C-alpha positions in Angstrom: 7.3 20.0 15.2 9.7 22.3 16.9 13.3 21.9 18.3 13.6 21.0 21.9 15.8 22.8 24.5 18.4 20.1 24.2 18.8 20.6 20.4 18.9 24.4 20.8 21.5 24.0 23.6 23.7 21.9 21.4 23.4 24.2 18.4 24.1 27.3 20.6 27.2 25.6 22.1 28.7 24.6 18.8 27.9 28.1 17.3 29.7 29.7 20.3 32.7 27.4 19.7 32.7 28.3 16.0 32.5 32.0 16.7 35.4 31.7 19.2 37.6 29.8 16.7 36.7 32.2 13.9 37.7 35.1 16.1 41.0 33.6 17.0 41.7 33.0 13.3 40.8 36.6 12.5 43.3 37.8 15.1 45.9 35.5 13.4 46.4 33.6 16.6 47.8 30.1 16.3 45.1 27.4 16.8 45.2 23.7 15.8 43.4 23.2 12.5 41.9 20.0 13.9 39.7 22.0 16.2 37.9 23.7 13.3 37.4 20.3 11.6 36.1 18.8 14.9 33.6 21.7 15.3 32.3 21.3 11.7 32.1 17.5 12.2 30.1 18.0 15.4 27.7 20.3 13.6 27.2 17.9 10.7 26.7 15.0 13.1 24.2 17.0 15.1 22.4 17.8 11.8 22.3 14.2 10.8 21.0 13.1 14.2 18.4 15.8 14.2 17.1 14.7 10.8 17.1 11.1 11.8 15.3 12.0 15.1 12.7 14.0 13.2 12.0 11.1 10.9 11.6 8.8 13.9 9.2 11.3 15.6 7.0 11.3 12.5 6.8 7.5 12.5 5.9 7.2 16.2 2.7 5.3 16.8 -0.4 7.4 17.4 -1.8 8.3 20.8 -5.5 7.7 21.5 -7.3 10.0 23.9 -10.9 9.6 25.1 -12.8 12.1 27.3 -15.5 11.2 29.7 -17.4 14.4 29.5 -20.4 14.8 31.9 -23.7 15.1 30.0 -24.6 18.2 31.9 -22.9 20.8 34.1 -24.1 23.3 36.6 -23.3 27.0 36.1 -20.5 28.1 38.4 -19.7 24.7 39.8 -16.4 22.9 39.4 -16.6 19.4 37.7 -14.0 16.8 37.0 -13.3 15.8 33.4 -11.5 12.4 33.2 -9.2 11.6 30.3 -8.0 8.2 29.2 -4.7 7.9 27.2 -3.8 4.7 25.3 -0.7 4.1 23.2 1.6 1.5 21.7 5.0 2.7 22.8 7.7 0.2 23.9 9.4 2.6 26.3 8.3 5.1 28.9 7.5 8.5 27.4 6.7 11.9 29.0 4.1 13.9 27.2 2.1 17.1 27.7 -1.6 17.1 27.0 -3.9 20.1 26.5 -7.6 19.9 26.0 -9.1 22.7 23.9 -11.9 24.0 26.1 -14.7 26.1 24.4 -15.1 29.7 25.3 -17.4 30.2 28.2 -15.8 27.4 30.3 -12.9 28.0 32.6 -10.4 25.3 33.5 -7.8 24.3 36.0 -4.7 21.9 35.8 -4.1 22.3 32.1 -1.8 21.5 30.4 -1.3 18.1 31.9 2.1 16.4 32.2 2.1 12.6 32.5 4.4 9.6 31.9 3.2 6.8 29.6 4.2 3.3 30.6 4.6 0.5 28.0 1.6 -1.8 27.9 -0.5 0.4 30.1 -3.1 3.0 29.6 -3.1 6.2 31.7 -5.9 8.1 33.3 -5.8 11.8 34.3 -8.3 14.5 34.9 -8.7 18.3 35.0 -11.3 20.6 36.4 -13.9 22.5 34.5 -16.1 25.4 35.7 -18.9 26.8 33.4 -19.1 30.6 33.2 -22.1 30.7 30.8 -25.1 28.5 30.3 -25.8 26.8 27.0 -24.6 24.0 24.7 -20.8 23.5 24.3 -18.9 21.3 21.9 -15.4 19.9 22.5 -13.6 19.2 19.2 -10.0 18.1 19.8 -7.1 17.6 22.2 -3.5 18.5 21.7 -0.5 16.5 22.8 3.2 17.2 22.6 5.4 14.2 22.0 9.2 14.2 22.5 11.3 12.5 19.9 13.3 9.4 20.8 16.5 11.3 21.2 14.8 14.3 22.7 15.9 16.7 20.0 12.3 17.6 18.8 8.8 17.9 20.2 5.9 17.1 17.9 2.5 18.6 18.3 -0.4 16.4 17.4 -4.1 17.4 17.3 -6.4 14.6 18.0 -10.1 14.7 17.1 -11.9 14.0 20.4 -15.5 15.2 20.0 -17.8 15.6 23.0 -20.8 17.8 23.9 -22.3 19.0 27.1 -25.0 21.3 28.4 -24.6 23.8 31.1 -27.8 24.3 33.2 -28.6 26.8 35.9 -27.2 25.8 39.3 -30.2 23.7 40.3 -28.4 20.9 42.2 -29.1 22.5 45.6 -32.8 22.3 45.0 -32.7 18.5 44.5 -30.9 18.2 47.8 -34.0 19.7 49.4 -35.9 16.5 48.8 -33.8 14.8 51.5 -35.2 17.3 54.1 -38.7 18.1 55.2 -40.2 20.7 52.9 -40.8 23.2 55.7 -37.2 22.9 57.1 -35.8 23.2 53.6 -37.8 26.3 52.7 -36.9 27.9 56.0 -33.2 27.4 55.2 -33.7 29.3 52.0 -35.2 32.3 54.0 -38.8 31.5 53.0 -41.4 32.5 55.6 -44.8 30.7 55.5 -47.7 32.8 56.8 -50.3 31.3 59.0 -53.3 29.9 57.2 -56.5 31.9 57.4 -59.7 29.8 57.5 -59.9 26.7 55.4 -58.6 25.7 52.0 -60.7 25.9 48.9 -60.6 22.3 47.6 -62.7 19.5 49.1 -60.6 16.6 50.5 -62.7 14.1 52.4 -65.5 13.6 55.0 -64.6 12.7 58.6 -66.1 12.7 62.1 -66.6 16.1 63.6 -63.8 17.1 66.0 -63.3 19.6 68.7 -62.3 22.9 67.2 -64.0 22.4 63.9 -66.3 25.1 62.6 -70.1 24.6 62.4 -69.8 25.6 58.7 -67.8 22.4 58.1 -70.7 20.1 59.1 -72.1 18.1 56.2 -75.8 17.9 57.3 -76.8 15.2 54.8 -73.9 12.9 55.8 -74.7 13.7 59.5 -78.3 12.6 59.0 -77.3 9.4 57.3 -74.6 8.4 59.9 -76.6 9.8 62.9 -73.3 11.4 64.1 -71.8 14.8 63.3 -69.7 14.6 60.0 -67.5 17.4 58.9 -66.0 18.3 55.5 -62.2 18.5 55.3 -60.6 20.9 52.8 -57.1 21.2 51.5 -55.3 23.9 49.6 -56.4 24.1 46.0 -53.9 22.1 43.9 -55.2 22.7 40.3 -53.8 26.2 39.8 -51.5 27.6 37.1 -48.4 29.7 37.3 -46.9 31.5 34.3 -43.5 33.2 34.4 -43.0 36.2 32.1 -39.2 36.5 31.9 -37.6 39.7 30.6 -34.6 38.8 28.4 -33.9 42.4 27.5 -30.9 44.7 28.0 -31.8 45.7 31.6 -31.3 42.1 32.8 -27.7 42.2 31.7 -26.6 44.0 34.9 -23.9 42.2 36.7 -23.9 41.7 40.5 -21.0 39.4 41.5 -20.5 36.4 39.2 -24.1 36.2 37.9 -26.0 38.6 35.8 -29.5 39.7 36.9 -30.9 37.4 34.2 -29.2 34.3 35.7 -30.6 35.3 39.2 -34.0 35.6 37.7 -33.8 32.3 35.9 -32.7 30.5 39.1 -35.6 32.2 41.1 -38.1 31.0 38.5 -36.9 27.5 38.6 -37.0 27.5 42.4 -40.6 28.6 42.5 -41.4 26.1 39.8 -39.9 23.4 41.9 -42.0 24.4 44.9 -45.2 24.9 42.9 -44.9 21.6 41.1 -44.5 19.8 44.5 -47.7 21.6 45.6 -49.6 20.1 42.7 -49.8 23.2 40.6 -49.1 23.6 36.9 -46.1 25.8 35.8 -45.3 27.4 32.5 -43.1 30.1 31.1 -42.9 32.7 28.3 -40.0 35.0 27.4 -39.9 38.4 25.7 -37.4 41.0 24.5 -35.2 38.2 23.2 -35.5 34.7 21.9 -39.3 34.1 22.2 -40.0 30.8 24.0 -43.2 29.5 25.4 -43.8 26.4 27.7 -47.5 25.7 28.4 -48.3 25.2 32.1 -48.4 21.5 33.0 -48.5 19.7 36.3 -46.1 16.9 37.4 -42.4 16.7 38.3 -41.5 16.0 34.7 -42.4 19.6 33.9 -39.3 20.7 35.7 -37.0 18.9 33.2 -39.1 20.5 30.4 -38.5 23.9 31.8 -34.8 23.3 32.3 -34.3 22.1 28.7 -36.3 25.1 27.5 -34.2 27.8 29.2 -30.7 26.3 29.8 -29.3 28.0 26.7 -31.4 31.2 27.0 -29.4 34.4 27.0 -30.2 38.1 27.5 -30.1 40.5 24.6 -29.6 44.2 23.9 -33.3 44.7 23.0 -35.6 46.9 25.0 -38.6 45.3 26.8 -41.9 45.7 25.0 -44.4 44.9 27.8 -47.5 45.6 25.6 -46.4 43.0 23.0 -45.5 40.5 25.7 -48.9 40.8 27.4 -50.7 40.5 24.0 -49.0 37.2 23.3 -49.6 35.8 26.7 -53.3 36.8 26.7 -53.7 35.1 23.3 -52.2 31.9 24.7 -53.4 31.7 28.3 -57.1 31.8 28.6 -57.5 30.2 32.1 -56.9 32.4 35.1 -53.3 32.0 36.4 -50.7 33.6 38.6 -48.5 35.6 36.2 -45.0 36.4 37.6 -43.4 39.2 35.6 -39.7 39.2 36.3 -37.9 42.4 35.1 -36.0 45.5 36.1 -38.3 48.4 36.3 -37.2 52.0 35.5 -39.1 55.2 35.8 -39.6 55.6 32.0 -41.6 52.3 32.1 -44.5 54.1 33.7 -47.2 54.4 31.1 -46.4 51.4 28.9 -46.0 49.0 31.8 -49.0 50.3 33.8 -51.3 49.9 30.8 -50.0 46.4 30.0 -50.2 45.2 33.6 -53.8 46.5 34.1 -54.9 44.6 31.0 -53.2 41.5 32.3 -54.5 41.8 35.9 -58.1 42.0 34.5 -57.8 38.3 33.7 -55.0 37.0 35.9 -53.4 37.5 39.3 -50.2 39.4 38.6 -47.0 39.6 40.6 -44.3 42.0 39.3 -40.8 41.2 40.5 -38.5 44.1 40.0 -34.7 43.5 40.5 -32.7 46.2 42.2 -29.0 46.5 41.7 -26.8 45.8 44.8 -24.7 48.9 43.8 -27.7 51.2 44.6 -28.0 49.9 48.2 -24.2 50.1 48.6 -24.2 53.8 47.5 -27.1 54.6 49.7 -25.4 53.2 52.8 -21.9 54.6 52.1 -20.8 57.5 54.3 -20.4 60.7 52.2 -17.1 62.6 52.7 -16.2 64.0 49.3 -18.1 65.8 46.5 -18.0 62.8 44.1 -19.4 60.6 46.8 -22.1 63.2 47.5 -23.1 63.3 43.8 -23.2 59.5 43.6 -25.3 59.3 46.7 -27.8 61.9 45.5 -28.0 60.2 42.1 -28.7 56.8 43.7 -31.3 58.2 46.1 -33.1 60.1 43.3 -33.2 57.0 41.1 -34.5 54.8 43.9 -37.2 57.4 44.8 -38.4 57.5 41.2 -38.4 53.7 41.0 -40.3 53.5 44.3 -43.0 55.9 42.9 -43.5 53.6 39.9 -43.9 50.6 42.3 -46.5 52.6 44.4 -48.5 53.4 41.3 -48.6 49.7 40.4 -49.7 48.8 43.9 -52.4 51.5 43.8 -53.9 49.6 40.9 -54.0 46.3 42.8 -50.8 44.9 41.4 -48.4 43.1 43.8 -44.8 44.3 43.5 -41.7 42.8 44.9 -38.7 45.2 44.9 -35.7 42.9 45.7 -32.0 42.4 45.2 -31.2 39.6 42.8 -29.8 37.2 45.3 -33.0 37.2 47.4 -35.5 37.0 44.5 -36.1 33.2 44.8 -37.0 33.3 48.5 -39.3 36.4 48.0 -41.2 34.7 45.2 -41.8 31.5 47.2 -42.9 33.5 50.2 -45.5 35.4 48.2 -46.7 32.2 46.5 -47.1 30.2 49.7 -48.8 33.1 51.4 -51.3 33.5 48.7 -51.9 29.8 48.4 -52.5 29.3 52.1 -54.9 32.2 52.2 -56.7 31.1 49.0 -56.0 34.4 47.2 -54.4 32.9 44.0 
């Protein structure tokens, strides 16, 4: 409880009057004695009213607040949080309400000012925007109540518990179901290569058509039906994709609002969505951080499994140990799969990474996705006019050249490498996946 501006104004006014009267007395100027008595009387009356008002404030009925917190939020997207306020006041009352938002969430329109009407409940809302993924707990709200005479304001902390989860921004992917898959992928910048030859998985028998290859003819069925019968194939659907996600310190680089780790997570979920729609199984394992493993499974339910497994996953300060990560994956994944290693390669990774990837590629198809900082491209394309700019340019070019040499060494050993800026990672992964799937090279 603290004094209001009204109480402080009255106290200040009476103190000023008292100081003036005291000064006049000290100067031995004639003033009516009743003025001093009136001033003291006003001070005592104000004190009595303040005490009475404070007691009435303490006895005011409680305010009940409920929060309709969404069960899940999307990273970086604004969401409305409605609040319902109930009370038992017999007169209109203006209050201020502040919701204690956990760290990692930004807010707008707080504190809230509203007028409570007798016999009615009030509804109001504020906006919330998650800055980090994970699990967040709301514990209490705070309201400021004015006293009946307006001399005090009382702060009350109300226990209003709620929980919510912040997931990667995956809502835009669900919107893709409303469009044709090809159109949706093209809007994301995905290019589908033309199919070479036929798929690998038998689909059905049908009559031979113009343009079919002679290799498609099923001679036994042709003999039985006494008409040419051809085999029809489709893209193989029973394949597996495993993401190896680096959670180490290099993925903490920040480009815009999202770190490289968040970009990588979104790209993995995007490719998972596409692959599951294609009938393939998708799994995930992490290294250089909180070790998590999701076995590859087919079906759209697997997408929710992946989301719940990684929504609170965070990058760490640990270095990436590629050898240990490959050992763990080889021990768990026996069947051949497409392994997508998402990391940020540096020149010092040469020997360790090359040995690990060679062992992995002996059993699986490997795609290394190496994230490149946007700052490097900006420095390389900036005109050089001063010595500091020249030094920055040379440093960026030298670093990119060494990084490119590492990528070339990996490619020389038959390992596919994608060197891409974080914002374009998702489209590049889907492009490679669809290209390999159409050509039967998975």
